[in-house]
N, C-alpha and C positions, 0 to 999 in steps of 0.2 A: 577440450573446452574448460574456460577459466571458471575457477569458482564462484566468482559474481555471477558470471552469465548463467551457470547451472542452478543457482540459487533464485534468479531472477526467473528462471524458466519454471522451476518448482513453485514458486510464489505465484504465478501467473495460473499455472495450473489449479492451484489451490483456489483462487479466485474465482475461475470460472466454474470449479466444483461446487462452491458455496453458492454462487450466482442461481446455478440450476437446481441446489436443494430448496432455496428461496420460493422457487416456482412451483414447488410440490406442496401438498396439505401438512403443515407442520402445528404441533402444539405452541401455544404461546412462548413456553419454555425453551422449545427447542428452536423456534424463530428467533428469539433473543441471542441464544446461543451463537446461532449461524452467523447472526449479523455481527455479533461480538468478533468472531473469529475472522470473518471478511474483513471488517475495519482492520484488525491487527494484520492480516496479510496485506491489503493495500497500503498500510504504515509501512511495512517492511518494503515494500517494493519502492515506496517513494524514498526511504533511506539509502537502499542499494542505489537507486538512481541518483542520487545526490552524492554518494562519495565514489560512485562509478566514473573513471576516466574516459569511457568510450562514449562519445554522443549518440552511437547506433543504439546503445542501450536504454535510451531515454525514451521509449515509444509512449509513455504515459506523462503527461505534464503532471509536476509535481502537486499543483493545488487542487487537479483532479481527484488524485489518490487521496489526497488529504481530506476530501469535503467531508466524511462521514467519521471521522476520528473524534473520540470524546474524551474529557477528563485528562489526565496527565501528558497524553499523547497531543492534546492541541497546545498545549505550552512549549513541549520539544519541537512542535512544527512548526509554531511561530517563530522560535530561534533559527532552525534551518531557514525559514523562508528569509529573516532578517539576513542571516549570514549571506545567502545568495544574492540578496537585494544589495548588499554592502559590496560584494564582490563582483557586480556586473552580471552576474549568469544569467 
């Protein structure tokens, strides 16, 4: 299995785990931490899919994966989306 495929698999497992954690009873601090980690994992998936040469690894649309990203990640995401639009991807 290719490294990028393994990384995608791991990040998707983490997303599932964090989404399940959000369904449980958490303190505000714990919830914010899990939401931040979930956002980071989704961002990692988006970046891996963007640089991945294999169309079959693009199971999640980039804008969907980037929906919850905040701060500096939004600026980077805008650059990625702008590059995709310019290249016709």
